[in-house]
N, C-alpha and C positions, 0 to 999 in steps of 0.2 A: 728485857724490854717487852712490853705488851704489844701483841700484833694489832695493827690498825686495820680498819675496813678499807676495801678497795675504793679507788676514786669513782666518782659518778661517771658512767660511760659517756654521757652527753657532754659533760664538761671536758673530759679527756679528748673526745672527738673534736670539739671546738679548739682545744689546745693544739692538737695535731694539725688541724687545718691552718692555724696561725703559724705554726712552725713551717709548714709547706709554703705558705705565702711568703714568709721571710726568706726561706731558702731560694725560691724562684726570684725574689726581688734582689737578693744579694749576689747569687751565683749565676742566675739565669738557668739553673738546672734544679731538678728535684732531688729527692733522697733515694738512696739505694744501698745495697750491701754487697752484691756479688762482685762488683769491680774491685773492692778492697780485698776480697778473698783471692781473686785472680792475681792481683799484684803481689800478694803475700806468697802465693805459690810460685810465681815467676822469680821472686827474690830468693826463695829456697833453691829453686832449680838453677838459678844463675850462680849461686854459691857452689853447687855440686857439679854442674855441667854448663859453664858459661858459653862454650862454643855452640852447644845446642840452641841456647836462647838466641844467640846472635845470628844463627843460620835459619831459624824458624820464622817465617813471615809473620805468623800470628803472635808469637811470644816477643819478637823483636820490638814491636811497637809499644809494649808495656815496660820492657827493661833491657833492650838490646844495647850493645856498645857501652857508652858512658851514661846511659839513662839509669836513674835510680828508681826502681819500681815503687818505693815508698814516698816519693815526692809527688803526692797527689792528694787532693783534699778529701777523697773518700777514706783514706787511711785515718785521718783525724776524725772524720765523722764516726767511724766504727769504734775508735778508741773512746770517743765521747759517749757513744751509746753504751759501751761496756762500763765506763766509769759512772755514768748516770744511773745505770741499772743497779750497780753495787751501792751507790749512795742512797738511791731511792729505797732499795731493799733494807738497808741499815736503818734508815729513818722510820720505816714501817714495821720493823722488827720481823722481817720475813727471810733473813739469811739463815738457811739451814740446808743440810745435806739430805735430800730425799729423791726418790724415784716414784713418780706417779704411775700406777699400773692397776689393771683390773685384778680380780681375785683368781683368775684362771691362767695367769701368765707369770713366769718367774722374772725377777729383776734382770737376770742375764739376757733372757729372750727379749725383754722390753728394750734393752740397750741395743741388741743386735738389730731389731726392727727399726729403731730410731736411726741407727747408723745407715742402714740400707735406704730408708726413706730419705734421709738427708742427702745421701749420695745421688739418688735419682733427681732430687730437686736441684742440687748443685750442678749436675750434668745438664739438666734441662735449662738452667739459668744461663750457662755458658753457651749452650746451643742456640738459645733465643737471644743472646747478647744482652741479657739483663735479667734481673731477679723479679720474683713475684711481688715483693714489696714495692719495687719501683713501678711495676705495671699498675698495681692497685693504687698507690699513693699519687704518683706523678701523672700517669695516664688517666686515672679516675678523676683527679682534681681538674684536669684540663678537658674533661668530657670526651676523651678519645674513645670512639666506638670499639676499636680493637682491644683496648684495655678492659672495657666492660665485658666484652665477649670472652676474653681470656679468663677473667675472674669468675664469670658464670660457669665456664667450662671446668675450672679448677674446683669450685665448690661442688658442681654436679659430679665430677669424677671422684672426689673424696666421699661424697654421699653414697655413690654406688660401691666404692671400694670398702666402705664401712660394713656392708653386709657380710663380706668375707671374713672380717676380723672381729665381728660383734661379740662372738662367744668368749673372746679373750677379755672383754671388758665388762661383761654382764655377770 
């Protein structure tokens, strides 16, 4: 299958805005990802150490006692995002195995840095009780000042950190 061009970013932005509007209208909530990941972690932990989940105040509200951590709409949202990405990639002819990296970094080191960075963002998301996608999408669409400040700080921090790793990509 021939690879197709990317979507127009302005049309994609309007589409995302409409999805957010529909999500707010139907659920009264916006979109996010870290809650589904947290519930998955609680489900695994509950399978391994159910007493720990039941005795931990934080974990108990997600899956303690008879609660099923997977009985939440966020789980279905993430499954839909995954399925939609696979379907979209298949239609656009973009499904392939690759690791994007600069010329001065090995694939192994790229994966290590990606794992470490993802870990920091995941930890921060749980510490902040929400992920950056939710801050940007939900808070930004409702014009919450805190969300705009957070996103500016994230982009500024990434821009400053880029100086330290620039030689790996150039």
